[in-house]
N, C-alpha and C positions, 0 to 999 in steps of 0.2 A: 513593284509596279505602286503609282500614288494613287491610292482609291478614291481621292477627293475628284475626281473626274466622273466618277459614277459609273464606271464602266467594270463588269462582271461577267462570269460567263456562267451562263444558261442554257443548258441541253444542248452544248459544244458551239454554240455561237454567243459572240457578243453584243451587247446591250446597254442602253444609258439608263441608270435607275439612281434613285435616291430615297433613302429611309427618311430623312429628316430635312425639310428646306424653309429656311428661314431668310424672308427680306424686309426689312427695314420696320424691323419689331419695335414698337415704342409702347414703353408703360409710363404712365403716371400715377402716384399713390393720391388719395383723397387729400393728405395734408401738403400736396405740391411737390414731393420727393421725385424726381426724376428717374426710376430702377433702371430703365431701358431706353436708348434713344439713337434708334436706328441700327440695330443689330441684323447682321446678314453673313448668314453661311449655308454650307449644306454639307449633309453625312451620308456617305454612299453606305449601300446594304452591305452588311458584315464588318463594318467598320468599328472601331473602337475611338474614341476621342474623350480627353480628359478637358473639363471646363474648371478654370482656375482663376482665383482671383481675391483678392482682401475681402473682408467683411464688408457690406452692403455696396458691391461691384455690379449685382443684378443676379449672382447665378439662380438662387432659391426662385427669382420671382421668372425666371426664363423658363425652368420646370413647371411651375403652375400655369405659364400661358402654353407651353408645349401641352399639357394635360387638358385644356379645357377649364380650368377652374377661374381662369381670369381671361377676360376679352383685351386684346389690343387695344390702345388708341389709334394707332397707326400700322400698317404693314401688314404681314400675316406670315402663318405656319403652318407648312404640310407634312403630314405623316404620312408616308408610301403613295405621296398623289392625292392623299384627300385634304384639303383646307380644315383647319382646326377653327370649327366655329359651330353654332348651335344646332345647325340642321344635320351635322355629320358627327354630332359627339358618340352618338352609338357604336357608330362604325370605326372612328378613329381608337375610341378606347379598347376594341377587340385586338387592334393592330401595334395599339401601343401600352406596355408595362410599366407602372412607376412604382419606384421603392424609396419612401419618403424617408427623411432623416431620421423620424422616431417610428420604428416597427410598430409600436403601441397603439399608432394609430388606425394600423391596417389589419390587428389582430386583436378581436374584441368577441368573438364567438365561444360558446361554452367547451369545445375542443378544437384541437388545432385541425381534424379532419374537416370540421365546419368551416373554419376560417378559410384553409383551402378552397372548399368549396363554394366560399359565399359569390366570389365573381361569375362563378360558372353560372349559378342558379340566377344572376343579374344579369348576364348577355340577353339582347332584344331576341324577338321571337324569328328573327330571320339566322340566328344561329344554328349551327348543327348540331347543338348540345341538347340532350332531353331535360326538362328543367323540374319534370315532375318528382314529387316524393312522396312516399307512402304515408309517411307520419313526421312531422316536421321534431317531434319530442323522442324519437326513436332513432339511438346511434346506427349509423348505416345504413337508412333507409331510404337511401338516394337511387337513382336510376342507374343502372348498370355503368353507363359510359360516363355519367360523372362518377362515381367509384373508381373506375379507371385511370381517368384522367388525375383525379386527385392523388391515388397512391402513386401511380407514376411520376408525378412533381416532388411528392416528398421523398420518394426513393432516388430522384434524382439527387438532392440538397442531402440524402444520410439521415433523415428524419422520420422513416416510415414507422419506427418502433414507437415512435412519441405521438404517434396521431390521435390516442384518445386523451392526452394531456391536455391541460387547460393552459394556454400559451403566455397567460401572467406567471406562470411556474416554470419558464422555461429561461435559462441561461441568456444575456443580451447577444452573443454570438448564435444560437439557437433562433432566437428571435428573427434576428436577420436572416438567417436561410430560411425561416417557415415565412417572411414576407415575400422572400425570392421564391420559394415555393408558389406561394398563393397567386403571384404572377405568371411564373411556367404554365400554371394548369390552363389558363386561359389561352395560350400557345400565341403570345405576341411576336410581332416582326421586329419590333424596336424596343431597347428598355432605355429608361432613363432613370437613374440614380442618383439621390442628394445625400452625400454624406455616408457613405454606407460602412465606413470601417469606425466612424467618430468614436464611438464607446468599447470598443472590442479590445479585449487583451490580445497578446501576441500571436496566442495561438490559432484564437479564434478569426481574428484578422485574417493569417496566413490560409487559413480553411477556406475563407470565405472567397479570397483571391483565388485560390485554387480554383473552386467552382466558377466563379467567373471566367477564368482562362478558357474552360471548355464549352463554352457558349458561342453559338455562330453569330448571334444578333447583333446589328446594329446597336451600338450602345453609347450614350452621353454620360458620363460619370462625372457630377460636380463633388469636389473636394478639397479639403487643403491637405488631404494625406499626400505628398507629391511623392514618396517614393510607390505607394499604391497606383498612382497615376502610370509612372513609370515601367510598372510591373505590367500593365494591361491596356496601355494607350500608345499606340505609334506616333499620334499627333494630340496636340494641345490646343485649344481656344482660350485664351487670356482674356478675360472682363475687368474692366475697373471703370467707376463711375457711369456704367450703363453702356459703355462702348466697347468693341473688339479692339485690345490694347495689341493683340498679336496673336498668328494664327499659322501654326508649322509642325515641323517635327519634334516632338517630345524632347528629346537629347539636347537640340539646339536651344529651344525656348527656355527650358527649366536650368538649363547649363549657363545660360549669359547671366550673370551676376549684375550688372550693371541694370538690365531690362525687369528680371524680377525684384531686383529691390527697389527700383522705381514705382512698383505696384504692390510695396507691401507684402511681398513675398521672401523667401531666402531660397539659394541655391540647396536642392537635396543632397544629404551627408553623401550619398553614393555618386554624385556628380562633381564633388570637390576634387581639386586636383590635388590635395594634399592626401587622399585617401583611395587605399586600393580597392576596385569597384566591384563587390560580390553581389550588388544587386543590379537587374532584376534576377528572377528564376532563370536557370539555363534553359533555354530553347524560346524564352519569352521575347516580344519584338526588339527590344535594344541589347539585346546580347553582344552581338558584333561590334556598335557602335561604344558599348563600354569596354570592350577589350581594345579598340582602335586608342580609346582616350587612356588607358594602361600604359602603353605602348609609347605614347609621346615623352620627348623629353622632357623632364622636371614633373611629369605627373607622381613621381615617388616611388615608380616600379613597383615591386612585390611586398614591399612594407610602408608603414603608417610613416607620415612625417613626424618628425620629433618635436614635442611642444618647445 
């Protein structure tokens, strides 16, 4: 089923829904740089979409606009039906979890437990979370509902045992997972990630991808790591010079050499015809498409092409 029509099943019935809606979104920086020029797209509940493009395409600007840290010059964005604007920011940020390119921007408290609790403590008073603490200088002096959600989020990413450590002493991979835990603790409906694997070694990268594969959230993932995009995202949005250059199935778009090269990218190694496709992981959205490509005449069969 093509999830871009926004159809999903809730309580046995079908209804129209969109996690992210963007219409005519435009933004120009003070120096005159046109970062986005009328971008329009929608992402359905539970859909994972890769956001790709060369440096300067507008990917990071789009994530900042969706988060409400920048205001568009024209157009609008909605998160779960709420327009991203000053009046709605508190509600939008309860529904939208953002993981920035540098996890150190999100990890700055004395302990990892405090880092993950920080977002919960800063929810507005309409939240169902109790924000009281007995003593801000005493470890674990949080209200029971906050402790439960923090421990649950850390357990979900495999960092419960590290909860008393200072995040600055964690590895790069652990920091990525810690930033993810801080977002998951708030229980958002939508995740936006900016270059989530940019500084990870292969093992940490694979572990992060495996965690992401278990999440039911709608996800917009901006990255130059196209193999990771293939692992996680059935659909791709390609941005270039502030415009949507392509929008469709990830395998079709990223496997089109003329298209990707004209926009400053390269065909991922796993989609090249001279390569036996070992990616993405078994059971991921593209396994069937990769197997079909392996069976095509001239695909190289079961062996790598000789140089």
